[in-house]
N, C-alpha and C positions, 0 to 999 in steps of 0.2 A: 335605619342601619340595614334592615333586610333588603330594602329596595336597592341600596348601593351595591350590595353583594350580588344581587341578580343582574344588575347592569354589567358588572365585571365578568360574571360567568357567561352571560350571553355574548360578550365580546370575544371570548375564547372559543365559543362553539362554532365549528366550521359548518356542521349540518346536524339536524336531528330529525330522523325519519322513522316512520312506522312501516314495517314489512309484515305481510301476512299472505299465506298461500303462494309464496314465491314471487310476490309482486309488492311494489311500494304503494302505499296509500298516498294518493296525490296530496301535495302540500307538505309543509314543515310543521313539526310538532313543537309548540312553545316549550321551553325548558322547564317551566314551572309545572307543566302538565305531563312531562315525560314519565315520571314515576307511576302516575295513575294509568297512563296509556299502556305501560308495560304490564301492569296488573290485570287490565281488562282485555288484553288481546291474546289470541292463540298463537300469534307470531312473535315478533320481538321489536323493540325500539333500539335504534343505533344512534348514539350520541358521539360525535367526533369533536375532540378538543385539540386546539393547536397551542402548544407550549403554554399551558395554563400555570398560573401561580397557585400557591396554597389557597388563597382566597377564592380564586376562580373555580377550583375543583371542589370546594367545600360543599356547595349546594348539591352537586351531583353525587358526591360521596354520601351525603346525608340521605338523599332520596333513595339510593340504591343500596345503602348499607355496605359500602365498600370497605374492606379491611384497611386499617390505618397504616400499617407497615407497607402494604402494596401501594397505597396512594402516595406515600412519601417517595417510594422508588419511581413511580410513574412521573411525578412532578420534577424530581431532581435529576432524573435520567442517569446516563453513564453506567448502565447495568449491562451485565452479560446476558445473552439470550438464555431464557429460562422459562419454566412453567411450574406454577405453584397452585395448590388447591387450598382455599380457605372455606371450609364448610360448603356452602352452595355457590361460592364464587371461584371461578378459575381465572388466574392472573398469568398472562403470557407476555414475554418481551421478545421482540424480533429486531434484527439489525439489518435493514436494507442497505445495499451498497450501489454506488454508481461510479464507473471508471471514467475519469476525464482524460481522454486519450492525448490531447495536445500538450498537457502538462504532466502526464503519467502520474496521476494522483487518484487514490481511491477515496471517494467521499462516502462517509458512513453516517446514516441517520438512525433514528430510534423510534420504535412504535411499541407502546404498552397497551395491552387490551385486557379489559375486565369482561368476563362472560358470565351471565346468569341465564337461567332457562328462557327468560323473555326480555333480555336486555343485553346490549353490548355497549361498552364505553371504551372508546379508543383515544389514546393520547399520543400525539405526534410531535416529535422534536426534529427540526431540520426541514429542508425543502425537498422532500421526497414526493413522488407522484403515485406511490403504491396504493394508498388508501383511496385516492381519487379514482383510480382505475377500478378498484373493487366496488366502490360506490356506484360508478357508472354501470358496471356489469350487473349489479343487483337491481339498480333502478330500471334497467331494460327488461328485467324479469328472468326467472330461471325455471326450468322444467320441474315438475313435482318431485321426480325421483332425485333431483339434485338440491332440493330444498332441505337443508340440514339445520334450519333454524339459526340460532345465534352461533352455533359451531361452524356454520357455513361461512360466516364472515372470517373466522380464524383460518379456516381451510383455504379460502381464496386469497387471503393476505399472505399466508405462508407460501402458497404456490407462486404468487407473484414475486415474493422475495427471493425464493430459490431460483426462479427463472432469471431474475436479475443477476444472481451469482454466476450462472452459466454464461450469460451475455458478457459480463465483466471479464470473466476468465478467458473468453475467446479473444477479447481485445488485448489483454495482458499477454497472452500467448503470441500474438502477432508482434508485440513490442520485444518480447524475448527473442523471437526469430531474427528481428532486425538487429538486436545487439549482438547475437551470435555471428551474423554476417559481417559486422564491423570488426569484431574481435579476431575472427579467423580469416578475414580478408586482407588486402594490401593496406599498407599504412602502419604507423607505429603510435597512433594516438592512444592515450590512456582513457579508458571508459569506466574506470572503477567508480567514480562518483555517481554516474547514471545507474550502474548496476546496483550499487549499494542502496541508492534511494528507492529503486523499484523493489528491492528485496525488503526494505522497511515497509513499503506499502503492502506487499504481499503478507508480511507478518501481521499487520493491522487487519487485513482481510481475513486471515485465518482466525484471529481472535473473535471476529464478528460472526463467523460462519460455523466453525466446528462445534461450539457448545450447543447449537440448535439440534444436534443429532439426538440427544437423549429426550428432549421434549417431544420430538416427532415420533420417536419409538413408543413413548407412552401413549400418544394420541392414536397411533396406528394399532397399538395392542389393546385398546379398550380399557386403559387404566385411568381415564379421566372422565369425571361425571359430566353430564349434559352433552356428551358427544355420542350421537346415535351410531348404532352398529353399521348402518349403511354408509357412514362417512369414513369408516376405518380404512377401506381399500384406497380411498382417495388420499388419505394421509400417508398410506404406505407408498403410493406413487410419488408423493412429494419427498418422502424419505429416500427413495431410490435416486431421485434426481440430486438430492443433497449429498448422498454418498458418492455419486459420480463426480460432483463438483469438488468434494473433499479429496478424492484421488487426483483430480486434475491439478488442484492447487499444490499438493505435495510434489507432483512431477515438476511443476513450474519452479517451486522453491529449490528443488535439487538441481534443475537446469541453471538457475541463477547462481547457485553455489559453485557449480562446475565452471561456468563461464567466467565467474569472478576469479577463480583460481587460474584459469587459462590466461585471462587478461593480466593477472599479476606476474605469471611466468613469462609472458611475452614482453611485458614492460621491463622486467628484471633482465631478460636476455638482451633487450635493446640497450639498456643502460650498461650492461657488461661489454657489449660491442663498442659502445662509445668510449667507455673507460679504457678498453684495449687500444683503440685508435689514438686516444689522447696519450697513453703511455708510449706507444710507438713514436708519436710525434715528439714527445719530450726527449726520448732517447736520441732521435736524429738531431734535434736542436742542441742537445748536450754534446753530441759527438762533433758537430761542426763548430760549436763554441770552443771545444778543446783544441781542435785543429787550428782555429783562428788565433788561439792564445799564444801559439809558438812564435809567429812573426811579430805579434804585438809585444810579447815579452822581450824578444831580441832587439826590436826597434826601440823599445823603451829604455833598455840598458844602454845602447849606443847613442841614445839621444840625451844622455846626462852631461855631455860636454866636458868630461874630465880630460886632462891633457895626456895622461899616461894610461892608456887602455890597450889590451891585447889586440894585435893585428892592425893598429892604426897606422903604423909606419910601413907595413908590408905592402908590396906592389899589388899583390893579388888578394889582399885581405877582404875587400868588398865582395869579390866573387866567392871566396871561401864561405863567408857568412851567409850569402844567398844559397849556396849549395847546402849548408847545414840546415837552413830553414826549410828548403824544399825537401831534403831527405827526411827531416823530422815530420813534416806534414804528410809525406807519402807513407811513412811508416805508421803514423797514427791512423791514416785513412784505411790502410790494409788491416790493421788490428781491429778497427771498428767494423769493417766489412766481415772479417772472420767471425766476430761475435754477434753479427746481425743487428748492429746498431745503425747501419747505413744500408 
């Protein structure tokens, strides 16, 4: 039973490395030895898990005494960005994003991290490249003054995540500019569907980004254990970037609201013009129909073939009827002209 559990856990492990003195010890640490390696090192062990199940993470949670509630959150995902402290374990959740420009969709993944003085356990959900980038950076080695131990993994991950926020916002801003050109340019197309869809994506983006502010404030303010004082200025720098991104996304959201209102007003104005033209056309049609009704009615009456009808025996009766028809038509035409129906 124990052997089966180890096979499942090993399958979920992306990498397991030992870092000391700012450098990675060559090779990969077997999962069964990770706990002992963490206890025997002055550095830290980093275990990376990819979408583990409860059974996959059970062995890791047992070796490193991870809190049960945090393990459940890490496995089942769908958490807000947060930072919690359980005795000597720091639990953090980050939400990386990637903007897929050609379909205008914000892809959101999730990273959960457990930090102990000599161990890091990361759990990734989704196809994000943030942890791979951080791992490659640490594998290449870091200067002694930037070796923050296990807290350095959290710092570099948060830094990458926030940088990705700013990159995504730059692409979204370009799409908003494109929408504004379409709405305020020539043409009468309705762009409400595209605007509303992008506004929904921005709302999802905000929910992934804004809750990260408080955890970064705690990390920058020295309120979190296992975070050395030397790392606090770096977390403050990440916080500054996050606040800048938060301001940018608020501006973008307001722009989308304004452009949606402008698009609605333009479409409504266009529909009003169409309705006005249709009303004018209907009045003209009605006026000509009324004029045409006079000869039609007279011709219909005299086409009933009764023997005794007015003017049938009069020499000039035909011309009199024509004159009456013409006079009535001219009178109606002038009346419609005066009322601007024609």
